[in-house]
C-alpha positions in Angstrom: 150.7 239.2 132.0 148.0 241.6 130.9 149.2 244.2 133.4 152.7 244.0 132.1 151.5 244.5 128.6 149.5 247.5 129.7 152.5 249.1 131.4 154.9 248.2 128.5 152.8 249.6 125.6 151.5 252.6 127.5 154.8 253.8 128.9 156.6 253.1 125.7 154.1 255.0 123.6 154.2 257.9 126.0 158.0 257.9 126.0 158.2 257.8 122.2 155.6 260.6 121.8 157.4 263.0 124.1 160.9 262.6 122.8 163.0 264.6 120.4 163.2 261.7 117.8 160.7 262.4 115.0 160.8 258.8 113.8 159.9 257.6 117.3 157.1 260.2 117.6 155.7 258.9 114.3 155.5 255.3 115.7 154.2 256.2 119.1 150.5 256.0 118.2 151.0 252.6 116.6 152.7 251.3 119.7 149.8 252.8 121.8 147.3 251.0 119.6 149.1 247.7 120.1 148.3 248.0 123.8 144.6 248.8 123.4 143.4 245.1 123.1 145.0 244.5 126.5 143.1 247.4 128.0 139.8 246.2 126.4 140.3 242.7 127.7 141.3 244.0 131.2 138.2 246.3 131.3 135.8 243.5 130.3 137.3 240.9 132.7 137.1 243.5 135.5 133.6 244.6 134.6 135.0 248.1 134.6 132.6 249.7 132.1 133.9 253.2 132.6 137.4 251.9 131.8 136.1 250.2 128.7 134.6 253.5 127.6 137.9 255.3 128.3 139.8 252.6 126.4 137.7 253.1 123.4 138.3 256.9 123.6 142.0 256.3 123.8 141.8 254.0 120.8 140.1 256.9 118.9 142.9 259.3 119.9 145.6 256.8 118.9 143.9 256.4 115.5 143.9 260.2 115.1 147.6 260.1 115.9 148.2 257.4 113.2 146.3 259.5 110.7 148.3 262.7 111.6 151.7 261.0 111.6 151.2 258.7 108.6 149.0 260.5 106.1 150.7 261.5 102.9 151.9 265.2 102.9 
């Protein structure tokens, strides 16, 4: 189940971020953030501490994306 969530959120966010639809690009980092808890759980359950660090870094990048896409202009 966790692996399906990882694939779904990761691929969906990437697809949205690389498309022509500006509305989808705006939502892409939020979709990516929705998948981060699954990555964190997977990393801890697997004792994959490098993956945990990478997941935290991805979370920071997604948060930056939310800031860029959703801040008032």
